[in-house]
C-alpha positions in Angstrom: -17.8 11.8 12.9 -17.3 15.1 14.7 -13.7 15.8 15.9 -12.5 18.1 18.6 -9.8 20.7 17.9 -7.1 18.6 19.6 -8.2 15.4 17.8 -6.0 14.2 14.9 -7.4 13.9 11.4 -8.6 10.4 10.7 -6.3 10.3 7.6 -3.6 12.7 6.6 -2.3 13.1 3.1 1.1 14.7 2.8 2.8 15.8 -0.4 6.6 15.6 -0.3 7.7 19.3 -0.5 9.2 20.2 -3.9 9.7 16.5 -4.6 13.1 16.7 -3.1 15.2 13.5 -2.8 15.1 12.1 0.6 18.5 11.7 2.4 18.8 8.3 3.8 19.3 7.6 7.5 20.1 4.5 9.4 16.8 2.7 9.6 15.4 1.1 12.7 14.6 -2.5 12.9 11.7 -3.5 10.5 10.5 -6.7 9.1 12.1 -7.7 5.8 14.0 -4.4 5.4 17.4 -6.0 5.0 18.7 -7.4 1.7 15.2 -7.4 0.1 16.6 -7.7 -3.4 19.5 -10.0 -2.7 19.8 -13.2 -4.7 17.8 -12.1 -7.7 20.3 -13.1 -10.3 18.3 -16.1 -11.2 14.6 -15.5 -10.7 12.6 -18.3 -9.1 8.8 -18.4 -8.6 7.2 -20.9 -6.2 10.4 -23.0 -6.2 10.8 -23.3 -10.0 13.0 -21.2 -12.3 11.2 -18.6 -14.4 11.2 -18.9 -18.2 13.1 -16.4 -20.3 10.0 -14.5 -21.4 8.6 -14.2 -17.9 12.0 -13.4 -16.5 12.4 -10.5 -19.0 9.0 -9.1 -18.0 9.7 -9.3 -14.3 13.1 -7.6 -14.7 11.3 -4.6 -16.0 10.3 -3.7 -12.5 12.7 -1.2 -11.1 12.1 -2.5 -7.6 13.9 -5.7 -8.5 17.1 -4.0 -9.5 19.9 -4.6 -7.0 19.8 -2.2 -4.1 16.7 -0.3 -5.4 14.1 -1.6 -2.9 16.6 -1.5 0.0 17.3 2.2 -0.8 13.6 2.9 -1.1 12.9 1.3 2.3 15.7 3.3 3.9 14.3 6.6 2.4 10.7 6.0 3.7 12.0 4.9 7.1 13.9 8.1 7.3 10.6 10.1 6.9 9.1 8.5 10.0 9.3 10.8 13.1 9.7 8.4 15.9 8.1 10.9 18.4 5.0 11.9 16.3 4.6 8.8 14.2 5.7 6.1 16.6 8.1 3.2 16.5 8.3 1.3 13.2 6.9 -2.3 13.5 7.3 -3.4 9.9 7.8 -2.4 6.3 5.7 -3.8 3.3 5.8 -3.6 -0.5 2.2 -3.5 -1.7 -0.1 -2.2 -4.4 -3.0 0.1 -3.8 -6.2 -0.3 -5.8 -8.3 2.8 -6.0 -12.1 3.1 -6.3 -11.8 3.0 -10.1 -9.7 -0.2 -10.1 -6.5 1.6 -10.9 -3.5 -0.3 -9.4 -0.5 1.7 -8.0 2.8 0.6 -6.4 3.2 1.5 -2.8 5.4 1.1 0.2 3.7 0.8 3.5 4.9 1.1 7.2 3.1 0.0 10.3 4.1 1.9 13.5 2.6 1.5 16.9 0.6 4.7 16.1 0.0 4.8 12.3 -0.5 3.0 9.1 1.7 5.0 6.6 1.3 4.6 2.9 4.1 6.0 0.6 3.9 6.8 -3.1 7.6 6.3 -3.9 9.4 6.7 -7.2 11.9 3.9 -7.5 13.4 5.5 -10.6 14.3 8.9 -9.0 14.4 7.7 -5.4 11.9 10.3 -4.3 8.9 10.0 -1.9 6.1 11.9 -3.6 3.3 11.4 -1.2 2.5 10.1 2.3 -0.8 9.0 3.7 -1.0 8.7 7.4 -3.9 6.8 9.0 -4.0 6.8 12.9 -4.5 3.2 14.1 -6.9 4.2 16.8 -9.2 5.4 14.1 -9.2 2.1 12.2 -12.5 0.4 13.0 -12.8 -2.3 10.3 -10.6 -4.5 8.2 -12.0 -6.7 5.4 -10.1 -9.3 3.6 -11.2 -11.4 0.6 -11.5 -11.6 -3.2 -12.4 -8.6 -5.4 -15.9 -8.3 -6.8 -17.5 -5.7 -9.2 -21.2 -4.7 -9.8 -23.3 -7.2 -11.8 -23.0 -5.3 -15.1 -19.4 -4.2 -14.7 -17.0 -5.0 -17.6 -14.0 -5.1 -15.2 -12.4 -8.0 -13.3 -9.5 -8.5 -10.9 -8.0 -11.7 -9.7 -6.5 -12.4 -6.3 -7.3 -11.2 -2.9 -7.1 -7.8 -1.2 -7.5 -6.0 2.0 -9.6 -2.9 2.8 -9.0 -0.7 5.8 -11.8 1.5 7.0 -11.4 4.4 9.6 -14.7 6.2 9.6 -17.8 3.8 9.6 -20.2 6.7 10.1 -19.2 8.4 6.8 -20.2 7.0 3.4 -18.6 8.4 0.3 -20.9 10.8 -1.6 -22.0 10.2 -5.1 -19.7 12.9 -6.4 -16.8 11.4 -4.6 -17.4 7.9 -5.9 -17.5 9.1 -9.5 -14.4 11.3 -9.2 -11.4 9.3 -10.3 -9.0 11.7 -8.7 -10.6 12.0 -5.2 -8.6 11.4 -2.1 -11.6 11.9 0.2 -12.5 8.3 0.9 -12.7 6.7 4.4 -10.9 3.6 3.4 -7.9 2.3 1.5 -7.6 -0.9 -0.5 -4.4 -2.8 -0.9 -3.3 -6.0 -2.6 -0.1 -8.0 -3.2 2.6 -6.7 -5.4 3.3 -8.5 -8.7 6.8 -9.5 -7.7 5.7 -11.2 -4.4 6.9 -14.7 -5.5 10.2 -13.8 -6.8 12.2 -14.6 -3.6 11.6 -15.4 0.0 12.5 -11.9 1.3 10.1 -10.4 -1.2 7.4 -13.0 -0.2 7.8 -11.7 3.4 7.5 -8.0 2.3 4.4 -8.6 0.2 2.5 -11.1 2.3 -0.9 -9.5 2.6 -2.2 -12.0 5.2 0.7 -11.2 7.5 0.1 -7.5 6.9 -3.5 -7.9 7.8 -2.6 -9.8 11.1 0.0 -7.2 12.2 -2.2 -4.2 11.3 -5.1 -5.8 13.3 -2.9 -6.3 16.4 -1.3 -2.9 16.2 -4.7 -1.2 15.8 -6.2 -3.2 18.7 -3.3 -2.0 20.9 -3.6 1.6 19.7 -7.4 1.5 20.5 -6.5 0.3 24.1 -3.7 2.8 24.7 -5.3 5.9 23.0 -9.1 5.5 22.8 -11.2 8.1 21.0 -13.9 9.7 23.2 -17.4 9.0 22.1 -16.2 6.4 19.6 -16.7 2.6 19.8 -13.2 1.3 20.2 -11.8 -2.0 18.7 -11.3 -3.4 15.3 -13.7 -5.6 13.4 -11.9 -8.1 11.1 -14.1 -9.6 8.3 -13.5 -12.3 5.7 -15.6 -11.1 2.8 -15.4 -9.9 -0.8 -14.2 -6.5 -1.5 -16.5 -4.5 -3.9 -15.1 -2.1 -6.4 -17.9 0.0 -7.8 -16.5 0.6 -11.3 -18.3 -0.4 -14.4 -16.3 0.4 -17.6 -12.9 1.7 -16.4 -11.0 2.2 -19.6 -8.3 4.0 -17.7 -7.8 1.0 -15.3 -8.0 -1.5 -18.2 -5.2 0.2 -20.1 -3.2 1.3 -17.0 -3.3 -2.1 -15.2 -2.6 -4.1 -18.4 0.5 -2.0 -19.1 1.5 -1.7 -15.3 1.4 2.1 -15.6 1.1 2.4 -11.8 4.5 0.8 -11.3 8.0 2.0 -11.8 9.1 0.0 -14.8 11.5 0.1 -17.8 9.3 1.2 -20.7 11.8 0.9 -23.5 13.0 3.6 -25.8 10.5 6.2 -26.9 12.7 7.7 -29.6 15.4 6.8 -32.1 
């Protein structure tokens, strides 16, 4: 898709300069951004207390430590330029699944102009990377279960959501087989593992609500700021999400040990 000089990039990836800690500012109103980790003294899943073993595993997530998630949300909200990026509509705790099936912890913000995805370190309280996707470029949203090629050794349970912003561009063979590429015209998200711990977290991690709000915000952005020569509107599909990975030893080890999440790993020395 050709772009004019004044046309914004379809997706912008920003590295946080020098990985400097972000100073918190008073956040604007955002869905679920207040007291997200309150009441986690006794963990409850689906209305029933969690057993001691599962409770121990869940408490390894730094995002569950008192005040950690709230601080992270304040920090990423402080990075939103209200003039350039738009007004914050909602904040979400998600996991990104890359094209090699690697799962990574993410914070996401929907504004009236952008979908912003943050790689945030909940240990050091540092935002390491920001991906900005203009909503008026979003042309397709698919929601459904994950699938893999017929002979793939990988599997993934649950449902996910894939956001496309350039239907005319297909990833090249080199791009698909490069595990470190960022040059893909889509992003894939799924629910965070802690989603059922509490009601506030359930709201922050609800991927169906995320899909609905993203759809509505993108439709509005298309109406207010259409792209010349581009068909405007968002197509929402309920269909399986294909991950073209076959062996994926990295994802097998990484996802099994939750290496894409900020977690307590235990002592490495004596």
